[in-house]
C-alpha positions in Angstrom: 0.0 0.1 -0.3 1.7 3.3 -0.5 2.3 5.7 1.7 0.2 9.2 1.9 1.2 12.2 0.1 1.9 14.2 3.6 3.6 11.2 5.2 7.6 11.6 6.1 7.6 8.1 6.9 11.2 6.3 6.9 12.4 9.8 6.1 16.0 11.5 7.6 15.9 15.2 8.5 18.3 17.7 10.1 16.6 21.1 11.6 18.8 23.8 12.5 17.9 26.2 15.3 16.2 22.8 16.2 15.7 23.6 20.2 13.5 26.5 20.4 10.1 28.5 18.5 9.3 27.2 15.1 12.7 24.9 14.5 11.5 22.8 17.8 8.0 22.6 16.1 8.9 21.7 13.1 11.0 18.8 14.5 8.5 17.5 17.0 5.7 17.9 14.0 8.3 15.9 11.6 8.5 13.4 14.2 5.0 13.1 14.6 4.6 12.5 10.8 6.7 9.4 10.6 11.1 10.7 10.4 13.9 10.5 12.2 14.9 14.2 13.1 18.9 15.6 14.2 18.3 18.9 15.7 21.4 21.4 16.3 21.9 25.2 17.7 24.4 26.8 20.2 23.0 25.6 23.0 22.8 21.8 23.8 20.5 22.9 26.9 17.6 23.9 24.4 18.3 20.9 22.2 18.5 17.7 24.7 14.4 18.0 26.1 13.6 18.4 22.1 15.4 14.9 21.5 13.9 13.3 24.4 10.2 14.1 23.2 11.4 12.8 19.7 12.0 9.8 20.9 9.4 9.9 22.8 7.3 9.8 19.5 9.3 6.2 19.0 11.8 8.4 16.4 15.4 8.2 16.3 17.0 11.6 17.2 20.2 13.2 18.1 21.8 16.8 19.4 24.9 18.4 18.8 25.8 22.0 18.8 26.9 23.8 15.4 27.0 27.7 14.6 25.6 27.4 10.8 28.7 30.1 10.4 31.2 27.6 10.7 31.9 25.4 7.6 33.1 22.8 9.2 30.6 22.2 11.7 27.7 22.4 9.4 29.4 19.8 7.2 30.3 17.3 10.1 26.3 17.6 11.3 25.0 16.5 7.9 28.1 13.7 7.6 27.1 12.7 10.8 23.7 12.8 10.2 24.3 10.0 7.0 26.9 8.0 9.0 24.3 7.2 12.3 20.9 7.7 10.4 21.6 6.2 7.5 21.2 9.5 5.1 19.8 12.4 4.4 16.6 13.3 3.2 15.5 16.5 4.4 17.2 19.8 5.3 15.6 22.5 7.3 17.5 25.8 7.5 15.3 27.7 10.3 18.5 28.6 12.2 18.2 32.4 12.6 18.7 35.8 14.7 18.0 39.4 14.6 17.7 42.4 16.8 15.8 45.7 15.9 17.5 48.9 15.4 17.1 52.1 13.1 19.4 51.6 9.8 22.2 54.3 10.9 22.4 52.8 14.4 23.3 49.3 12.9 27.1 48.3 13.3 29.0 46.6 10.7 29.4 44.0 13.5 26.0 43.8 14.3 25.0 43.5 10.7 27.3 41.1 9.7 26.6 38.8 12.5 22.8 38.8 11.5 24.0 38.4 7.7 26.5 35.6 8.7 23.7 33.8 10.4 20.4 34.0 8.1 22.9 34.2 5.0 25.3 32.3 5.3 24.1 29.6 7.4 21.6 29.0 5.0 23.9 28.3 2.2 26.4 26.7 4.5 23.5 24.0 5.2 22.3 24.0 1.4 25.7 23.1 0.3 26.3 20.3 2.3 22.5 18.9 2.1 22.9 19.2 -0.9 25.9 17.3 -1.4 25.0 14.8 0.3 21.9 14.6 -1.5 23.0 14.3 -5.0 25.4 11.5 -3.7 22.5 9.4 -2.6 20.4 10.3 -5.3 17.8 13.3 -4.0 16.5 14.7 -1.2 14.6 17.9 -0.7 15.9 21.3 1.3 13.3 23.8 3.3 14.2 27.2 3.7 12.8 29.5 6.5 13.1 32.9 5.7 10.9 35.8 6.8 7.9 38.4 5.3 10.7 40.7 6.2 12.5 39.3 3.1 9.7 39.7 0.9 8.2 43.2 2.2 11.3 44.6 4.1 11.7 45.7 7.7 12.7 49.3 8.8 13.8 48.3 12.1 15.5 44.9 10.8 17.2 46.0 7.8 19.7 43.6 8.3 17.7 40.8 8.6 15.4 41.4 6.0 18.6 41.8 3.6 19.7 38.4 4.6 16.2 36.8 4.2 15.6 38.5 0.7 18.8 36.1 -0.2 17.4 33.5 0.9 14.5 33.7 -1.0 16.9 34.2 -4.3 19.2 31.7 -3.0 16.2 29.2 -3.0 15.0 29.9 -6.4 18.9 29.5 -7.7 19.6 25.9 -6.1 16.3 25.0 -6.7 16.7 25.7 -10.5 20.7 24.5 -10.4 19.5 21.2 -8.5 16.1 20.6 -10.0 17.2 17.8 -12.5 19.8 16.5 -9.8 16.9 15.2 -7.5 17.0 17.8 -4.9 14.2 20.2 -4.5 14.7 24.0 -3.0 11.8 25.5 -1.6 11.4 28.3 1.1 8.6 29.7 3.8 8.4 33.3 4.4 6.8 33.7 8.1 4.6 36.6 9.2 4.9 37.3 12.9 4.8 34.3 14.9 5.0 34.2 18.6 8.3 32.6 19.6 10.5 32.6 22.9 13.5 34.4 20.8 11.2 36.9 18.9 9.5 38.2 21.9 12.3 38.6 23.8 13.7 40.9 21.6 10.8 43.1 21.4 10.3 43.1 25.0 14.1 43.9 25.2 14.4 47.0 22.6 10.8 48.1 23.0 9.8 50.0 25.8 6.6 49.9 24.7 6.3 46.0 23.5 2.9 45.4 24.1 1.5 48.1 22.4 3.8 46.9 20.0 2.6 43.3 19.9 -1.2 44.8 19.3 0.3 47.2 16.3 1.8 44.3 14.6 -1.4 41.8 15.2 -3.6 44.6 13.6 -1.6 44.4 10.7 -2.3 40.9 10.2 -5.5 39.8 8.2 -6.7 37.3 11.0 -6.0 40.2 13.7 -3.5 38.2 15.4 0.2 36.7 15.7 0.7 32.7 14.4 1.9 30.2 15.9 4.5 27.8 15.7 2.8 24.8 14.2 1.3 26.8 11.9 4.8 27.1 10.0 5.9 23.5 10.8 2.7 22.0 9.0 3.3 23.8 5.9 6.7 22.1 6.3 5.4 18.6 6.2 4.5 19.9 3.0 7.2 21.1 1.5 9.6 18.0 2.4 7.2 15.9 1.7 6.6 13.8 -1.9 2.9 16.0 -2.1 4.9 18.6 -3.1 6.9 16.5 -5.4 6.5 19.2 -8.7 7.6 22.5 -6.6 11.3 23.9 -6.7 12.5 27.1 -6.1 9.4 28.4 -4.3 8.5 30.5 -1.5 5.3 30.4 0.7 4.5 33.1 2.8 2.7 32.0 5.7 1.5 35.5 7.2 -1.9 35.4 8.1 -2.8 37.5 4.9 -2.8 41.2 4.1 -3.5 43.9 6.1 -7.5 45.3 5.8 -6.2 48.4 4.5 -4.6 47.3 2.0 -7.8 46.0 0.6 -9.9 49.3 1.6 -11.2 51.8 -1.3 
């Protein structure tokens, strides 16, 4: 009997930034869909509870401390996954970071840090996962961008620029590897309630609650997204249900602001 199109049964996945927020949700939902999931981030204490949750679902998992800006560490993560779990079917480049600041107040160090994690890290994940996938006969890469990369962000211009580049990189690699068995797609989430984003908001905005409500008001559905609402589209892109898609970006943001439809 053929497995359901949305099943990840028997698949081996890596999720970067898999210890918290969207990455944690993707890792756990992938396991529920049948995948074995290796996760990495810069803090082992965030990863260990997620590994336990995945194993409690009857799936294999391990965690590695990885800084996605360091090529040797990304390469080692891919190699260990292929060796210990047998292959690599799905790579989710989710690790990201940012801070809020006016463009004129961003130091070159701050700029390079945000671009390094959000763009260079995605490139390195794609590069080494792609090499492994082409060697074994195919695979799927899912990159996590942001609507900041679609529409821009005046208070996170470094982040928006990096995420816009991720969207273009997705298109380039999706085309470059389309006939080599590797699909590359992207999700651009809108405002999602994660520990990381809310921490950035509360630390940098003295009127955080007011800003939170203002952001929700700009969403068509009138609310922030939940982490699983990004994980579910990831399952679609990782599964055979999206087998004729590559190089594409799906915007998951609760819909356009009501004012955009006025008049």
